[in-house]
KOLDREN-870399 format. One record per residue (C-alpha): residue number from 0; x, y negated, z negated. Coordinates in steps of 0.05 Angstrom, whole numbers. Layout:
<sites>
i	xx	yy	zz
NUM	X	Y	Z
...
</sites>
This chain:
<sites>
i	xx	yy	zz
0	419	-1013	-180
1	455	-1037	-118
2	504	-1080	-89
3	483	-1113	-21
4	533	-1137	29
5	493	-1165	91
6	513	-1187	163
7	494	-1248	190
8	412	-1246	187
9	377	-1239	257
10	324	-1282	280
11	277	-1230	310
12	255	-1157	287
13	283	-1101	310
14	252	-1045	348
15	289	-991	317
16	324	-984	251
17	382	-935	246
18	395	-910	170
19	457	-880	147
20	466	-852	85
21	541	-837	73
22	592	-816	25
23	670	-802	27
24	658	-805	105
25	721	-849	115
26	753	-801	167
27	691	-807	208
28	645	-863	197
29	674	-912	240
30	659	-868	307
31	591	-855	272
32	573	-933	264
33	603	-940	338
34	554	-893	367
35	498	-929	336
36	517	-1000	358
37	533	-979	424
38	460	-962	438
39	433	-980	507
40	373	-1007	466
41	405	-1072	440
42	353	-1091	398
43	363	-1051	331
44	391	-1058	261
45	440	-1002	232
46	429	-996	159
47	491	-961	119
48	476	-940	50
49	545	-918	16
50	528	-873	-50
51	581	-895	-85
52	643	-866	-43
53	706	-861	-79
54	745	-861	-16
55	750	-920	34
56	689	-908	65
57	656	-975	40
58	725	-1015	66
59	711	-985	131
60	641	-1008	144
61	656	-1074	112
62	708	-1087	166
63	648	-1073	221
64	601	-1119	187
65	625	-1174	241
66	567	-1149	285
67	501	-1179	258
68	464	-1117	271
69	504	-1078	217
70	486	-1078	140
71	520	-1049	82
72	489	-1031	19
73	529	-998	-31
74	505	-957	-93
75	537	-972	-155
76	528	-899	-179
77	521	-835	-141
78	451	-820	-124
79	451	-764	-72
80	429	-776	0
81	362	-768	-12
82	367	-835	-53
83	408	-865	0
84	362	-857	54
85	300	-883	5
86	344	-949	-5
87	363	-951	66
88	282	-941	90
89	265	-989	42
90	309	-1042	73
91	292	-1033	143
92	251	-1077	186
93	241	-1039	251
94	171	-1001	260
95	216	-939	277
96	270	-909	245
97	325	-860	269
98	371	-821	220
99	447	-816	226
100	497	-770	181
101	560	-811	174
102	599	-757	199
103	559	-748	262
104	543	-787	320
105	485	-815	369
106	483	-809	444
107	482	-881	478
108	405	-872	500
109	377	-841	434
110	345	-904	411
111	322	-923	483
112	296	-852	502
113	255	-847	441
114	231	-911	428
115	204	-908	507
116	176	-839	489
117	136	-867	424
118	106	-928	457
119	84	-890	517
120	53	-834	484
121	31	-873	419
122	61	-818	380
123	89	-831	306
124	140	-766	314
125	192	-759	370
126	232	-702	371
127	300	-690	415
128	350	-646	428
129	412	-633	395
130	490	-626	420
131	535	-580	367
132	605	-603	365
133	649	-539	340
134	716	-533	324
135	759	-504	379
136	752	-435	391
137	684	-433	356
138	617	-433	374
139	543	-420	346
140	497	-417	409
141	436	-387	366
142	438	-442	309
143	448	-495	369
144	383	-463	406
145	345	-463	351
146	356	-539	339
147	320	-547	407
148	254	-578	415
149	206	-529	425
150	135	-559	438
151	125	-624	481
152	66	-646	439
153	31	-632	377
154	-22	-662	344
155	-50	-670	277
156	-49	-609	233
157	-16	-570	289
158	52	-617	279
159	73	-581	212
160	53	-513	237
161	94	-525	303
162	159	-551	275
163	156	-507	214
164	129	-449	244
165	115	-392	192
166	167	-336	198
167	216	-384	228
168	280	-406	201
169	264	-481	171
170	295	-538	208
171	278	-598	166
172	339	-644	192
173	316	-715	192
174	362	-732	246
175	326	-691	295
176	265	-744	300
177	250	-810	309
178	194	-832	254
179	141	-886	250
180	168	-924	182
181	106	-914	149
182	113	-837	152
183	172	-841	114
184	149	-895	67
185	92	-845	55
186	132	-783	40
187	175	-820	-10
188	113	-853	-53
189	94	-780	-60
190	153	-761	-97
191	182	-783	-163
192	239	-842	-157
193	285	-803	-198
194	295	-749	-160
195	364	-734	-136
196	380	-679	-83
197	452	-662	-65
198	427	-600	-19
199	379	-602	31
200	360	-667	18
201	324	-684	80
202	274	-623	85
203	223	-659	28
204	221	-723	65
205	212	-691	138
206	160	-643	110
207	117	-686	77
208	126	-740	138
209	112	-683	194
210	53	-662	146
211	20	-724	150
212	35	-741	225
213	-16	-754	281
214	21	-747	344
215	84	-710	357
216	124	-714	425
217	193	-692	442
218	246	-696	500
219	297	-637	516
220	353	-695	519
221	407	-678	465
222	408	-746	430
223	448	-724	371
224	512	-700	361
225	522	-655	303
226	592	-638	279
227	597	-573	250
228	632	-557	196
229	650	-635	174
230	617	-651	110
231	592	-588	67
232	566	-552	128
233	606	-479	136
234	646	-490	75
235	663	-426	42
236	640	-405	-31
237	693	-392	-83
238	664	-411	-150
239	604	-412	-190
240	595	-484	-186
241	595	-479	-110
242	544	-431	-105
243	500	-474	-156
244	508	-533	-105
245	478	-490	-55
246	423	-460	-98
247	399	-537	-109
248	369	-534	-43
249	311	-495	-84
250	305	-556	-129
251	292	-602	-67
252	242	-561	-29
253	202	-553	-95
254	199	-620	-113
255	137	-636	-67
256	103	-563	-82
257	47	-601	-110
258	38	-650	-55
259	37	-606	1
260	-25	-607	37
261	-76	-542	43
262	-57	-543	121
263	17	-538	105
264	23	-487	53
265	37	-428	99
266	93	-468	131
267	116	-497	67
268	117	-422	38
269	159	-402	92
270	198	-457	95
271	221	-438	16
272	230	-366	41
273	277	-397	90
274	319	-431	40
275	320	-371	-6
276	343	-329	52
277	403	-377	65
278	422	-364	-8
279	421	-284	1
280	461	-295	67
281	511	-345	25
282	514	-281	-23
283	531	-231	27
284	572	-267	72
285	608	-320	33
286	624	-281	-31
287	656	-214	-53
288	665	-170	-115
289	643	-202	-185
290	634	-269	-160
291	579	-242	-104
292	548	-203	-168
293	546	-269	-211
294	522	-316	-150
295	464	-261	-135
296	451	-262	-212
297	439	-336	-210
298	388	-326	-153
299	354	-272	-181
300	343	-309	-242
301	319	-376	-208
302	275	-342	-157
303	258	-278	-176
304	269	-205	-144
305	204	-215	-101
306	220	-277	-71
307	290	-249	-54
308	256	-190	-13
309	204	-230	18
310	253	-276	46
311	307	-226	69
312	244	-185	100
313	232	-253	150
314	301	-278	150
315	365	-236	127
316	347	-164	142
317	414	-148	147
318	424	-161	72
319	375	-95	57
320	442	-56	34
321	454	-111	-18
322	385	-112	-38
323	381	-40	-50
324	447	-39	-92
325	425	-96	-135
326	343	-86	-142
327	330	-9	-145
328	350	-11	-211
329	287	-54	-231
330	245	-6	-274
331	170	2	-262
332	121	23	-315
333	112	95	-330
334	44	124	-306
335	17	167	-366
336	-49	178	-331
337	-56	156	-258
338	-123	119	-246
339	-107	77	-180
340	-67	99	-119
341	-54	62	-55
342	-41	108	7
343	-7	64	62
344	8	81	136
345	7	49	200
346	-61	75	233
347	-109	133	232
348	-107	156	309
349	-104	225	333
350	-38	260	293
351	-19	307	237
352	11	250	194
353	-64	213	199
354	-94	284	181
355	-51	286	119
356	-71	213	97
357	-144	230	111
358	-135	293	69
359	-94	264	10
360	-151	210	4
361	-203	269	-1
362	-166	300	-53
363	-141	244	-94
364	-214	217	-97
365	-241	290	-117
366	-187	291	-168
367	-220	222	-208
368	-169	178	-178
369	-182	107	-141
370	-162	110	-73
371	-146	53	-29
372	-122	67	45
373	-79	8	70
374	-69	6	140
375	-30	-35	187
376	-71	-28	246
377	-146	-12	232
378	-173	-2	305
379	-192	69	334
380	-193	109	267
381	-206	177	287
382	-195	206	219
383	-252	181	179
384	-233	165	105
385	-276	197	53
386	-332	145	30
387	-303	149	-43
388	-243	112	-15
389	-235	44	6
390	-205	16	67
391	-158	-40	68
392	-124	-74	127
393	-52	-107	118
394	-48	-173	155
395	0	-226	168
396	42	-258	224
397	108	-246	195
398	141	-183	157
399	141	-230	91
400	67	-243	97
401	51	-171	110
402	86	-154	46
403	53	-204	10
404	-15	-179	39
405	-6	-110	16
406	16	-129	-53
407	-54	-166	-59
408	-82	-103	-40
409	-46	-68	-95
410	-64	-120	-144
411	-135	-121	-133
412	-141	-47	-143
413	-99	-44	-197
414	-55	6	-167
415	-10	51	-209
416	30	76	-145
417	33	76	-80
418	42	135	-31
419	75	107	32
420	73	161	95
421	111	119	144
422	186	130	125
423	209	161	187
424	175	105	239
425	199	36	217
426	260	12	183
427	222	-46	140
428	195	6	88
429	245	-8	48
430	222	-78	42
431	161	-57	21
432	188	-11	-37
433	227	-64	-62
434	169	-112	-64
435	125	-70	-93
436	187	-49	-151
437	196	-129	-162
438	119	-127	-187
439	117	-66	-226
440	89	-10	-182
441	131	50	-158
442	129	78	-85
443	125	156	-67
444	147	163	3
445	132	225	47
446	180	244	102
447	129	287	153
448	184	319	188
449	244	360	184
450	306	326	155
451	349	341	218
452	293	309	264
453	340	241	274
454	399	287	296
455	355	324	342
456	330	257	372
457	405	239	376
458	385	173	335
459	420	142	273
460	363	141	225
461	389	195	177
462	440	144	143
463	387	97	140
464	339	128	101
465	386	171	63
466	418	103	33
467	349	66	22
468	310	129	-16
469	331	106	-80
470	283	51	-75
471	225	106	-87
472	209	141	-145
473	212	201	-110
474	215	234	-36
475	164	281	-17
476	189	334	37
477	162	392	64
478	212	447	51
479	264	466	2
480	312	460	61
481	295	392	68
482	310	381	-14
483	376	412	1
484	389	368	67
485	373	303	23
486	403	328	-46
487	469	339	-5
488	462	276	22
489	462	239	-48
490	394	230	-58
491	363	253	-124
492	292	247	-120
493	270	289	-69
494	214	342	-85
495	177	401	-41
496	109	395	-38
497	68	430	23
498	20	390	64
499	-50	394	41
500	-102	427	81
501	-128	382	137
502	-194	354	146
503	-218	406	201
504	-190	468	144
505	-226	434	87
506	-287	433	124
507	-286	501	158
508	-254	537	104
509	-227	606	108
510	-257	658	140
511	-282	721	111
512	-262	781	153
513	-209	789	198
514	-211	788	270
515	-215	853	312
516	-186	849	383
517	-245	855	436
518	-243	880	500
519	-189	850	556
520	-175	797	571
521	-141	774	504
522	-157	693	488
523	-93	651	471
524	-98	581	452
525	-53	528	436
526	-70	455	410
527	-39	395	386
528	-12	329	428
529	15	347	498
530	84	323	474
531	143	363	517
532	198	335	478
533	180	366	409
534	123	417	427
535	151	442	485
536	82	457	516
537	112	477	589
538	139	532	552
539	67	560	553
540	66	568	629
541	132	605	627
542	90	654	570
543	32	660	617
544	80	682	675
545	113	737	635
546	49	762	613
547	23	769	686
548	91	805	705
549	80	857	646
550	5	864	670
551	-24	841	615
552	-99	814	618
553	-106	743	582
554	-133	677	586
555	-98	619	557
556	-129	552	533
557	-91	489	521
558	-121	440	486
559	-99	362	464
560	-92	292	491
561	-45	269	536
562	24	258	506
563	80	201	517
564	116	252	556
565	62	297	591
566	1	295	619
567	-56	344	627
568	-53	329	702
569	21	345	706
570	4	410	666
571	-45	428	713
572	-3	413	774
573	48	460	741
574	2	517	728
575	-22	517	805
576	45	514	830
577	68	573	789
578	-2	612	806
579	-35	604	736
580	-98	566	758
581	-142	633	742
582	-111	650	677
583	-97	584	644
584	-135	522	629
585	-116	453	609
586	-181	428	572
587	-152	364	550
588	-177	341	478
589	-235	372	442
590	-268	345	379
591	-315	371	328
592	-359	430	346
593	-329	435	415
594	-262	445	384
595	-284	493	332
596	-319	535	382
597	-263	542	434
598	-211	561	367
599	-264	612	344
600	-265	645	409
601	-189	655	412
602	-148	716	390
603	-79	694	381
604	-49	622	366
605	13	604	404
606	59	549	377
607	122	535	419
608	150	477	379
609	225	465	374
610	218	419	309
611	162	415	259
612	158	389	190
613	90	425	168
614	52	445	231
615	-26	437	202
616	-51	473	270
617	-20	531	243
618	-61	534	178
619	-125	522	215
620	-110	576	261
621	-94	627	207
622	-156	604	172
623	-194	633	226
624	-163	699	221
625	-118	681	290
626	-46	718	286
627	6	664	305
628	65	682	349
629	116	622	358
630	182	595	369
631	223	605	300
632	229	544	262
633	266	574	202
634	259	523	154
635	186	523	153
636	166	539	73
637	96	567	107
638	129	623	138
639	156	654	74
640	119	719	59
641	68	708	119
642	60	771	156
643	4	735	198
644	59	701	238
645	111	731	288
646	169	692	310
647	222	698	368
648	278	659	386
649	269	592	414
650	249	587	487
651	246	661	491
652	181	668	531
653	195	736	549
654	202	760	475
655	134	718	461
656	96	754	518
657	122	817	492
658	99	801	413
659	33	783	450
660	25	846	484
661	36	886	428
662	-27	863	399
663	-62	888	463
664	-29	958	459
665	-38	965	385
666	-96	938	354
667	-95	963	280
668	-29	921	284
669	-72	863	308
670	-124	869	252
671	-71	875	199
672	-42	814	226
673	-105	772	224
674	-117	794	156
675	-45	765	131
676	-62	705	162
677	-128	693	126
678	-88	706	60
679	-37	655	78
680	-85	602	95
681	-119	619	32
682	-65	606	-9
683	-56	536	18
684	-135	528	-2
685	-123	550	-71
686	-77	505	-90
687	-95	450	-132
688	-62	392	-96
689	-102	343	-141
690	-69	370	-195
691	1	365	-162
692	-9	296	-137
693	-21	277	-212
694	39	313	-236
695	75	281	-182
696	54	210	-208
697	63	223	-281
698	137	262	-262
699	114	328	-290
700	127	366	-235
701	166	433	-254
702	233	457	-227
703	204	497	-168
704	194	435	-132
705	258	408	-138
706	299	469	-120
707	377	465	-121
708	413	476	-53
709	431	548	-35
710	479	573	10
711	428	597	60
712	397	528	67
713	470	498	77
714	488	550	127
715	424	531	163
716	431	463	158
717	498	467	195
718	480	511	241
719	422	472	265
720	459	398	261
721	511	433	312
722	456	457	355
723	416	394	354
724	487	353	371
725	506	389	423
726	435	387	453
727	434	317	458
728	511	314	484
729	490	361	541
730	424	314	554
731	471	256	560
732	519	291	602
733	466	313	654
734	443	246	651
735	507	214	667
736	525	267	725
737	451	255	758
738	463	181	758
739	535	181	780
740	516	230	834
741	459	181	860
742	504	128	857
743	554	159	904
744	502	183	949
745	475	109	952
746	543	82	963
747	553	129	1029
748	485	130	1057
749	482	104	1121
750	448	33	1125
751	408	20	1197
752	375	-39	1213
753	299	-40	1213
754	262	-47	1280
755	188	-50	1293
756	201	-19	1366
757	233	48	1324
758	182	106	1325
759	202	173	1296
760	161	232	1292
761	125	244	1218
762	139	168	1199
763	77	122	1231
764	112	60	1207
765	182	75	1200
766	200	-6	1185
767	151	7	1117
768	182	75	1097
769	247	42	1096
770	217	-13	1056
771	189	37	1004
772	253	81	1002
773	293	15	989
774	244	-11	930
775	244	57	902
776	318	67	896
777	331	-7	869
778	271	8	816
779	306	82	800
780	377	42	798
781	351	-14	750
782	325	39	708
783	382	84	700
784	446	42	727
785	436	-30	697
786	507	-33	711
787	498	-23	788
788	437	-71	800
789	485	-126	821
790	509	-73	874
791	442	-50	894
792	420	-125	907
793	485	-136	949
794	468	-69	992
795	401	-93	1002
796	421	-163	1027
797	475	-133	1070
798	421	-80	1098
799	375	-144	1109
800	429	-183	1141
801	439	-123	1191
802	369	-123	1204
803	367	-194	1228
804	431	-185	1281
805	427	-119	1304
806	350	-99	1309
807	356	-66	1381
808	425	-25	1372
809	404	38	1342
810	341	65	1381
811	390	127	1400
812	404	149	1334
813	330	143	1303
814	323	223	1296
815	392	238	1267
816	381	178	1212
817	309	194	1199
818	337	269	1181
819	392	234	1137
820	342	187	1101
821	296	245	1094
822	351	288	1057
823	371	227	1018
824	302	216	996
825	287	282	968
826	354	285	937
827	340	219	904
828	268	243	880
829	293	306	854
830	346	270	813
831	296	217	795
832	252	272	765
833	304	306	731
834	327	244	697
835	256	217	687
836	233	275	655
837	296	270	602
838	287	199	594
839	211	207	576
840	234	261	528
841	285	218	490
842	241	155	490
843	180	200	463
844	226	216	407
845	246	145	392
846	178	114	408
847	147	162	351
848	203	143	303
849	195	70	320
850	124	61	329
851	85	19	285
</sites>
């Protein structure tokens, strides 16, 4: 029931009705109404609906009703702003409606600008910009930016999708728009008249109205003044009741769930996740201790673990530590007999990890387990999946949609467990694991490299991985040393399993007889991706040079595709520069029989990697009877008892050459090493990986696969941690020194005006030479010295100014200047080459970890 106090009636229909729902706004409401009545568009009405205020709000409004355009409607009981706006809309007589909260203000031209826009474009919704007014010393520029209109125009079903874009925070404020009154009446007509919403009370109306709109246009003018921290915005949460008030936002949006049209469903689901993420952030940032736990439990009981994870994945990823703490205890059903496994990774292009996935799918299928390989990118599949396995693609435009797509795949195939092979390469895997746990599916993760790889790369990924591994049922690593590392970092679910034999190894099997060394030259082979940062491919040329110095007749084939920091062309140039073009072939990538034939012709496999988890090429080579000479990677479990491998210290190319030469000098030792290589490869092929994977899933692995840390492992990890940390420190120091040196050279270099009259021997176009030099230096500085970019611009501008004012003053100095420029250019190129190589190396490592 309402009590209405009308001002003097008007003789004509207003063009715009400004609807104000107010409650206990006595401190601010006069300024709000003044801003409405002061519109440059005079033909308006202001309908103020007082939602049973307990302060002087109604009195303040009543004292202003001498203006005939202002109407006060008083509600006898507090019914929420949602109901107050309903009353205001019903009382409005204009064809268009603006909204104004009692603690905000309208710009003077708000009605005029929006009305003109609506009329000129026949739009039923007009969006406009918002000015945020913050307390002194505070600012929320990101929130303010999010309130500004993005789309100049939207039509039909694209309107709601554009204004509530999936994967973006929901902005459902009614006061951001001018509405055709009929849209608002239609929205309210779809909801129960008894609903009362005290939080997020405008989003049900705005969502339904925009879902039904025909044409939306916008202006970038900021026509609404939003006063942050008035009303309920920004208030702290100090009681359960306060959190329950915020939690009621879910009720508001869910009230329209059945009325949302099909074309708006994706936007609705995203908007709901956005509201949930606000509550997750409230728990994270505005509560502590027991209150945080109580509030999170309330949210959990209201929306469920899955919705919390999906919401945080899209909108509040900083809450991950809290989610891990609160949700990792969720139990998944014990798997007594594994029937279905979903194996997931990013893609199946060329790579060792991809080979493991393909092999694993083959082995699981052979063990009678239903296999589905779920890829995030299914283009360019270089490792075909066994025909017995399904292939599925994860789709979606936001992380929540991708996770839901992944869960749908798991549901469709009745997955007992997930094998995730992408732990090292993204920071979203914990959300996938928690989401799967929320629906009763456990995840087993594979860490495909040595545990110290992040330290080797100079990244901070180790702490992230360690803190999130408890979201997994088990974490599979590739050596007992890795188990020791993660165990000492508080991870209690690490297990050791070797990698399965690669598809190439499964197909070719193990040779029956050891190789015998033929007549000279000895054939050496290396294959893999040309990645200098970790595989140190250029070291092969040093080995070749040492063999030449020893007088050993040899031929080396380097096989593999270009890597992120080294190409076949660059390696060929380096070989030619060192006079090795007759003894070293850089063949590029080979496949199928062409690759197999090249490997069968070889006598010795070389490995120069600085860090590896479980190199499949090592086993593939030994299966052909190839002895291996390699730089030492002492954590590799495969090396234990393997007499077919000879290791030398890292980067000791001379010692590697001596080991190769010793085979030539002692053929019987070569044959013995070949026999030992076959034996070691056979041990891998003889392992029953199908049985191992079943035991892993069914939690039946014995203690040998969960070894306790040993003093030897601890000593190795400590030594390598120091070595890798100092390696990174030296690399950064070199980079800084070279950058500083170049900066100093640039600052002290002579700058000479350009002249088309100047001729310098050896330089046909001196002006173009100067231009190219300047461009090179500026590009180089932009890469490694962002802080000096302004300085470089200043220097270039100063140089140009000198060019214009003194073009003919330097003819007599050109020979000396040319020599100076040549020296500077050469120094810059050398410095650029060293720094670029370092950058490529570090970037390649980081890209490998971040690549999705």
